[in-house]
C-alpha positions in Angstrom: 0.0 -0.1 0.2 1.3 3.6 -1.0 2.0 5.8 2.4 2.2 9.3 2.5 2.9 11.0 6.1 0.3 13.0 7.7 -0.1 16.3 6.3 0.6 19.4 8.8 0.1 22.7 8.4 3.5 24.8 7.1 4.7 27.3 9.1 1.2 28.0 9.2 -0.9 30.7 7.9 -3.3 30.5 9.9 -0.8 30.8 12.4 -0.2 34.2 11.5 -4.2 35.8 11.9 -2.6 36.2 15.6 -0.7 38.8 14.3 -2.0 40.3 11.4 -5.9 40.8 12.3 -5.1 42.6 15.6 -3.0 45.0 13.4 -5.9 45.4 10.9 -8.5 45.4 13.4 -7.3 46.4 17.2 -10.5 45.2 18.9 -10.4 41.9 17.2 -8.5 39.1 19.7 -7.2 35.8 18.3 -6.6 32.5 20.6 -4.6 29.9 18.7 -5.8 26.3 19.0 -2.5 24.4 18.0 -3.4 21.1 18.5 -6.5 21.2 16.4 -4.9 24.0 14.1 -7.7 26.6 14.5 -7.6 30.0 14.9 -10.3 31.9 17.4 -10.9 35.2 16.0 -12.9 37.3 18.6 -14.7 40.0 16.7 -17.2 42.8 17.1 -20.5 43.6 15.2 -18.6 46.1 13.5 -15.7 43.7 12.7 -17.0 40.8 11.4 -17.9 41.6 8.3 -14.5 43.1 7.0 -12.6 40.3 8.5 -15.0 37.4 7.0 -14.6 39.5 3.9 -10.7 39.7 4.1 -10.6 35.7 4.9 -12.6 34.5 2.2 -11.1 37.1 -0.4 -7.4 38.6 -0.2 -6.6 35.6 2.5 -7.8 33.1 0.1 -9.7 30.9 2.7 -13.6 29.0 2.0 -16.6 29.3 3.7 -17.7 26.5 5.5 -20.5 27.1 7.4 -22.3 29.1 9.9 -23.1 28.4 13.3 -26.0 30.2 15.2 -26.3 29.6 18.8 -28.2 30.8 21.6 -26.3 30.3 24.8 -25.7 31.8 28.0 -28.1 34.3 27.4 -26.8 35.9 24.2 -25.9 34.9 20.4 -23.3 32.8 19.7 -22.1 33.5 16.0 -19.5 31.3 14.5 -18.1 31.8 11.0 -16.2 28.8 10.0 -13.4 29.0 7.4 -10.4 26.6 6.3 -7.2 27.4 4.3 -6.7 25.1 1.6 -2.9 26.1 1.3 -2.8 26.2 5.0 -4.7 23.2 6.1 -6.4 25.5 8.7 -9.0 26.5 10.3 -10.0 30.3 11.0 -13.5 30.3 13.6 -14.6 34.0 13.3 -16.8 34.2 16.7 -19.6 37.2 17.5 -21.4 37.3 20.8 -24.1 39.8 21.1 -26.8 39.9 23.5 -30.0 38.1 22.5 -32.0 41.6 22.5 -29.6 42.8 19.7 -31.3 40.8 16.8 -29.5 42.0 13.6 -26.1 41.2 11.9 -24.4 42.5 9.1 -25.0 40.3 6.4 -21.7 39.1 4.8 -23.7 37.4 1.8 -23.6 39.9 -0.6 -19.7 39.2 -1.1 -19.4 36.1 0.4 -22.3 34.3 -1.5 -21.7 30.8 -0.1 -22.8 32.3 3.0 -26.0 33.6 1.7 -28.1 30.7 2.1 -26.5 29.7 5.4 -27.8 33.7 6.2 -31.3 33.2 5.2 -31.4 30.1 7.0 -30.6 31.4 9.9 -32.8 34.5 9.5 -36.1 31.9 9.4 -35.1 29.6 12.2 -33.4 31.9 14.7 -34.8 35.4 13.8 -31.5 37.2 13.3 -32.1 39.9 10.9 -29.0 40.0 8.4 -28.7 43.8 7.9 -27.9 44.1 4.1 -28.9 40.9 2.6 -31.5 41.7 -0.6 -33.3 38.9 0.1 -34.5 37.7 3.7 -37.4 35.7 4.6 -39.6 32.6 3.4 -37.2 30.2 2.5 -36.9 27.3 5.1 -40.7 28.1 6.6 -42.9 28.5 4.3 -46.2 31.4 3.9 -47.9 28.6 6.5 -45.7 29.6 9.1 -47.3 32.8 11.3 -44.3 35.5 11.2 -42.2 35.7 14.1 -42.1 32.3 15.2 -38.3 30.6 14.6 -38.2 27.0 15.6 -34.3 27.0 16.8 -35.2 29.7 19.6 -34.9 28.1 22.7 -38.6 29.0 24.0 -39.9 27.0 21.0 -41.1 23.8 22.6 -40.4 20.8 20.1 -42.5 18.6 22.3 -45.6 20.6 22.2 -48.2 20.4 19.1 -48.2 23.3 16.9 -50.4 23.9 14.8 -48.2 26.3 12.4 -50.8 25.9 9.3 -52.4 29.2 8.5 -55.7 28.8 6.2 -56.3 31.1 2.8 -52.0 31.7 2.9 -51.2 32.7 -0.8 -47.7 32.8 -2.1 -47.0 34.3 -5.3 -43.4 33.8 -7.1 -41.1 36.8 -7.3 -40.7 37.2 -11.0 -37.8 40.1 -12.8 -38.6 38.6 -16.4 -40.4 41.4 -18.2 -40.5 40.6 -21.5 -43.7 40.4 -24.2 -45.0 36.9 -23.9 -43.1 35.7 -20.8 -44.7 33.4 -18.2 -43.8 31.0 -15.5 -43.4 27.6 -15.6 -43.8 25.6 -12.8 -41.9 22.3 -11.8 -42.8 20.1 -9.1 -43.1 20.4 -6.1 -44.6 16.4 -6.6 -43.0 14.2 -8.9 -43.5 10.2 -9.2 -41.2 7.3 -8.3 -39.1 8.5 -5.1 -38.2 12.1 -5.9 -38.3 14.0 -2.8 -40.1 17.5 -3.0 -38.8 20.6 -4.3 -40.4 23.0 -6.5 -38.8 25.2 -9.6 -40.3 28.5 -10.8 -39.0 29.0 -14.3 -38.7 32.3 -16.1 -39.3 32.1 -19.8 -40.4 33.9 -23.0 -40.3 30.4 -25.0 -38.1 27.4 -24.5 -35.0 29.0 -22.8 -34.9 29.3 -19.3 -34.3 32.7 -18.7 -34.3 32.7 -14.8 -34.9 29.4 -12.3 -36.2 30.4 -8.7 -35.4 26.8 -6.9 -37.7 26.3 -3.8 -36.8 23.6 -1.1 -38.1 22.8 2.5 -41.3 20.9 1.9 -40.6 18.6 3.8 -38.4 20.6 6.7 -38.1 18.4 9.7 -36.2 20.1 12.4 -33.5 17.9 13.0 -31.4 19.9 14.3 -34.4 20.9 16.8 -34.7 17.5 17.8 -31.5 16.7 19.0 -31.6 19.4 21.6 -31.4 17.8 25.1 -30.9 14.3 23.3 -28.2 11.7 23.9 -25.1 11.3 21.6 -26.3 8.0 20.6 -30.1 9.0 19.3 -28.3 12.1 17.6 -26.1 9.4 15.8 -29.1 7.7 14.2 -30.8 11.1 13.4 -26.9 12.3 11.2 -27.2 8.7 9.6 -30.8 8.8 9.0 -31.8 12.2 7.6 -29.8 11.7 4.5 -29.8 7.6 3.4 -28.0 7.6 0.4 -25.0 9.3 2.5 -26.1 7.8 5.9 -21.8 6.6 7.0 -20.5 10.1 5.9 -22.8 12.0 7.8 -22.6 9.7 10.8 -18.6 9.6 10.4 -18.5 13.8 10.7 -21.1 13.3 13.8 -18.9 11.2 15.7 -15.7 13.0 14.4 -17.0 15.9 16.2 -17.8 13.7 19.5 -14.4 12.4 19.1 -12.8 15.9 18.6 -14.6 17.3 21.7 -13.6 14.2 24.0 -9.9 14.0 22.3 -10.8 10.9 22.2 -7.9 8.5 19.4 -10.0 6.0 17.1 -7.6 2.6 16.9 -6.2 1.9 13.6 -7.8 -0.7 12.8 -11.3 1.3 13.0 -9.6 3.8 11.2 -8.9 1.8 8.2 -12.3 0.4 8.2 -13.9 3.8 8.8 -12.5 4.9 5.1 -13.1 2.1 3.5 -16.8 1.6 4.6 -16.9 5.2 3.3 -15.3 4.5 -0.1 -17.4 1.9 0.0 -20.5 4.0 0.4 -19.1 6.9 -2.4 -18.5 4.2 -4.9 -22.2 2.7 -4.7 -23.3 6.7 -4.6 -21.7 7.4 -7.9 -23.1 4.4 -9.2 -26.7 5.4 -8.5 -26.2 9.0 -10.3 -25.0 7.9 -12.9 -27.5 5.2 -13.3 -29.9 8.6 -13.3 -28.0 10.2 -15.8 -28.3 7.0 -17.8 -32.3 7.7 -17.3 -32.7 11.2 -17.9 -31.4 10.8 -21.5 -33.7 8.0 -22.4 -30.6 5.3 -22.2 -33.1 2.2 -20.9 -30.2 -0.5 -21.5 -27.5 1.7 -19.9 -29.9 2.7 -17.0 -30.4 -0.8 -16.0 -26.7 -2.0 -15.9 -26.0 1.2 -13.6 -29.1 -0.1 -11.4 -28.1 -3.8 -11.4 -24.6 -2.5 -10.4 -26.4 -0.3 -7.7 -28.1 -3.3 -6.2 -24.9 -5.8 -6.3 -23.0 -2.9 -4.3 -26.4 -2.2 -2.0 -26.0 -6.2 -1.6 -22.6 -6.5 -0.8 -22.7 -3.5 1.8 -25.1 -5.2 3.3 -23.6 -8.8 3.3 -20.5 -7.5 5.0 -22.0 -4.6 7.1 -25.3 -5.8 7.9 -27.3 -3.2 6.2 -27.6 -2.1 2.9 -27.0 1.6 3.9 -24.5 1.4 6.3 -26.9 1.9 9.3 -25.5 1.3 12.7 -22.2 0.5 11.8 -20.5 3.6 13.2 -20.6 4.5 16.9 -17.9 7.5 18.5 -14.7 5.7 19.3 -14.7 3.7 16.5 -17.3 1.1 14.9 -19.6 -1.2 16.2 -18.4 -4.4 14.2 -15.6 -6.0 13.2 -15.7 -8.1 9.8 -13.5 -11.0 10.0 -10.9 -11.5 7.3 -13.4 -13.6 5.0 -15.6 -10.4 4.4 -13.1 -8.2 3.8 -11.4 -10.9 1.4 -15.3 -10.6 -0.1 -15.0 -6.9 -0.1 -12.0 -6.5 -1.6 -12.5 -9.3 -4.7 -16.3 -7.7 -5.2 -15.5 -4.3 -5.5 -12.7 -5.0 -8.1 -15.2 -6.9 -10.2 -17.8 -4.4 -9.5 -15.4 -1.5 -10.7 -14.8 -3.4 -14.0 -18.3 -3.7 -15.0 -18.3 -0.3 -14.5 -15.4 0.4 -16.5 -17.3 -1.3 -19.4 -20.3 0.6 -18.6 -18.1 3.9 -19.3 -16.5 2.6 -22.1 -20.2 2.3 -24.1 -20.9 5.8 -22.8 -18.2 7.2 -24.3 -18.8 6.5 -27.6 -22.7 7.1 -27.9 -23.3 10.2 -29.8 -26.6 10.6 -28.9 -25.8 10.9 -25.3 -23.0 12.8 -25.7 -24.8 15.6 -27.8 -27.2 15.9 -24.6 -24.4 16.5 -21.9 -21.7 18.0 -23.7 -21.7 22.3 -23.3 -25.1 21.7 -21.1 -25.3 23.3 -18.0 -22.4 24.8 -17.2 -20.9 25.9 -14.0 -17.6 28.7 -14.7 -14.5 27.7 -12.2 -15.4 31.7 -10.7 -18.5 30.2 -10.0 -17.1 27.4 -7.3 -15.2 29.5 -5.3 -18.2 32.3 -5.0 -20.7 29.6 -4.1 -18.9 27.4 -2.0 -19.4 24.2 -4.4 -18.0 20.9 -2.9 -17.9 17.5 -4.3 -18.2 16.4 -8.0 -19.8 20.1 -8.9 -16.9 21.8 -7.8 -14.1 19.1 -9.3 -16.1 19.2 -12.7 -15.3 23.0 -13.3 -11.5 22.9 -11.2 -12.3 22.6 -7.7 -9.7 20.6 -6.1 -10.7 21.0 -2.9 -11.5 17.5 -1.2 -11.3 17.3 3.2 -9.5 13.6 2.3 -6.7 15.6 0.8 -6.5 18.6 2.7 -7.2 17.3 6.4 -5.9 13.5 5.8 -8.2 12.3 8.0 -9.2 8.3 9.4 -6.6 6.1 6.9 -6.4 8.6 4.3 -3.1 9.8 5.5 -1.8 6.1 4.3 -2.9 6.3 0.6 -2.1 8.2 -1.3 -4.2 9.7 -4.3 -4.3 12.5 -6.7 -8.5 14.4 -6.8 -9.5 14.0 -10.0 -10.5 17.3 -11.8 -11.9 18.7 -14.9 -12.2 22.5 -16.9 -14.9 22.5 -19.0 -18.0 22.5 -16.2 -20.6 20.9 -18.1 -22.8 17.6 -17.6 -20.4 15.4 -19.2 -17.4 17.1 -17.1 -19.6 15.6 -14.6 -20.5 12.7 -15.6 -16.6 11.7 -15.9 -15.9 12.7 -12.5 -18.4 10.4 -11.0 -16.5 7.4 -13.3 -13.3 8.7 -12.3 -14.3 9.2 -8.3 -15.9 5.9 -8.2 -13.0 3.5 -9.8 -10.4 5.6 -7.2 -12.8 4.7 -4.6 -12.3 0.7 -5.5 -8.8 1.3 -5.5 -8.5 3.4 -2.2 -10.6 0.1 -0.8 -8.2 -2.4 -2.3 -5.4 -0.9 -1.2 -6.7 -0.4 2.2 -7.7 -3.5 2.5 -3.7 -5.2 1.9 -3.2 -4.1 5.3 -5.5 -3.9 8.0 -4.2 -4.3 11.3 -5.1 -6.2 13.9 -6.9 -5.1 17.2 -9.9 -3.2 18.7 -12.5 -1.5 16.6 -13.5 1.2 19.4 -12.1 3.7 21.8 -14.0 4.6 25.0 -15.3 8.1 24.7 -15.8 10.2 27.7 -18.1 12.7 27.4 -17.7 16.1 28.5 -19.2 19.7 28.0 -17.9 22.4 25.0 -18.3 22.6 21.4 -16.3 20.8 18.1 -16.7 20.6 14.7 -16.6 17.4 13.2 -16.1 17.3 9.3 -16.1 14.7 6.2 -15.4 14.0 2.6 -19.0 12.9 1.8 -20.0 11.6 -1.8 -21.6 14.8 -2.7 -18.7 16.5 -0.8 -17.6 18.3 2.9 -20.0 17.8 5.1 -19.7 19.9 8.4 -21.0 18.7 11.8 -21.3 21.3 14.9 -21.9 19.9 18.2 -22.1 21.4 21.7 -22.7 18.9 24.8 -23.7 20.5 27.9 -22.6 19.4 31.8 -25.1 16.9 31.4 -23.3 15.3 28.9 -27.0 16.3 26.2 -26.6 17.5 22.9 -27.3 21.5 23.8 -26.5 22.1 19.5 -26.1 20.2 16.6 -25.8 22.1 13.4 -25.5 20.3 9.9 -23.9 22.4 6.6 -24.6 19.6 3.9 -23.1 19.7 0.2 -26.5 19.5 -1.2 -27.6 22.6 0.7 -24.3 24.5 -0.8 -24.5 22.9 -4.3 -28.3 23.6 -5.2 -27.7 27.5 -4.2 -25.9 27.6 -7.7 -28.1 25.2 -9.0 -30.0 28.0 -10.8 -26.9 29.0 -12.5 -26.0 25.7 -14.3 -30.0 25.8 -16.0 -30.8 29.4 -16.8 -30.6 30.4 -20.5 -30.1 26.2 -21.7 -33.6 25.2 -22.8 -36.3 23.2 -21.3 -35.3 20.1 -22.2 -31.9 20.3 -20.6 -33.5 20.5 -17.0 -33.9 17.1 -16.4 -30.6 16.0 -17.7 -28.4 19.2 -15.5 -30.6 18.3 -12.6 -29.5 14.7 -13.0 -25.7 15.7 -13.5 -25.6 17.5 -10.2 -27.6 13.8 -8.9 -28.0 16.2 -5.0 -29.9 15.0 -2.6 -33.1 17.1 -1.6 -33.3 15.2 2.0 -30.2 16.9 2.7 -31.8 20.5 2.6 -34.9 19.3 4.2 -33.3 18.3 7.6 
C-alpha cells in the first residue's frame, strides 16, 4: 500500500492570523488552538464583516458553515472558514446580547454564506442587515410570522398547529418581456423523488430565470437533537439522508471525538475509510444510472441500476445493512468484519468496478448521449469559489478541494491519491468525475484492505461539555457537523451543513439560458439530495 505522511500545516498561514488581525482591527482578539490548527477570531458587530471578507477574499480561505447558537443568554455566531493552502481553520466568533437581533450580512460578497444567513434568519429570527433577500426560505407561507423554531422558547415537544388558512404564495418575478410566463416544476414528482419546486421564467423554450424552492419537508432535525443523548443524535445523523448515511454519521462521530479528545484505534480508522469509499462508490453508480435515465438510455440505466443493487447487497453482506446504518459509533465502529468478509469486499469491489468501466466505455462513444451532456449545464470556475461549491460538481469545474486530501483524516494518511478534476464544467465533465471518483474509491478500498491492522475497533469516549466541529468528504462533497454538549452530557446544539445545501444554491446558474428539455439532464448530473436540504 502506498504510504504518505500525515499532512501538517506549514508554518502556518493560519497561525499568522494572531498577528495580522489585531493590527488591521485592534478590537479583534485571536486565540490559537495548535492541537486542532484552529484560530479563534473574537470579533465585534462592526468587525465581523471586514474580517470575513478579508479571509474569503485576500487570504484565500473557503467558507464552510455558519453556526448560530442561543447560549448563556447571548447570541453565539461562529463563521467557519478553512484554508486549503495551510490546512488550518479560522473561526470568526461574534457574541452579542439576545436583545440585539440584527447582524451585518456578509452574503453579498461571501456569496457562499447567502443561504446560511437566510436559513438562520428563518429559524432563529436574526436579521442580517444588508442581505438582499431575507424571509420565506425554510419556513413557507403557512408558518406564522415571528415563529422561529430554533429559538430556545420554542417547545418542539408540544403540538404546534402552524398551518395558516387562506395563505397565498406568489413567486417573485423579474422577467419583463412580451410573452413572458412562468412554468412550475414540482413540488410533487412520481417515483421516489423528494419534494422540490422550481419556478421557471421564460418567453419561449429557454429558461431565463430559475427559482428553486425547497423545505417542503423541513423536519427540524437540529431542533429534535436538543436535549438528546449522543447515541440518539447519531441515529438522526445517519437517517436524515440515507444515501450518504455513513458520511454524515462519520462527521458526527468525528465532532464527538474531537470534543472529547478521543483517538480511534488503527483498525477502526482503516475500516471507516473503507466503508466511506464503499458508500461513495455505490452513491456515484446510482447517480450515473440516473443520468442515463434522464437521457433515455434504458439499457445503460438498467446496467447502472444492476451495479447499484449488487453494491447494496455487498454492503449488507459485509456490514449488516445496505446503507451502513448502525456501523459507526463515537470512538470507532460497532462491528469488526472478519478476514473472509474483507476478502469478499476486496474481490467484489474490484469486479464491480470492472463492470463500471465497461459501462463508461460504452457511454463515451454514444454520440446521441454525449450530445445531451456536452456544453450543457455549465458552471464556470469562478462560480465554484463564489458559491462555495463542493464535491463532484465543484471538481468538474476545476475546484480541487477535497477534505480527504486537505486534512488526511481517518486512514487517508496511509494512501496517496490525486483528486480528479475537469475544467469544462458541463454535464459531461460531471459524469467523467463521477466515473473517475468511483474507480478511485474501488482502488482505495483495495489498497486499504491490503493491510488492515489487528486490534480493537472502538475506544472509550468520555463525553464532556463543550463544542467541536466534525467534517467528512461525503459522496456529494464536504459536510460539516457542529456539536455542543452540556454538563449533563446532552446535546445542546447540533448544526449540520450538507453538500447538497451548498450546491443547490448554484443549480440555477447551471440551467438558466438553456432549454426546457435540458432541465432534467442537468438535474441528474448534479445528483443532489433534496433530503439533505429538508433536514
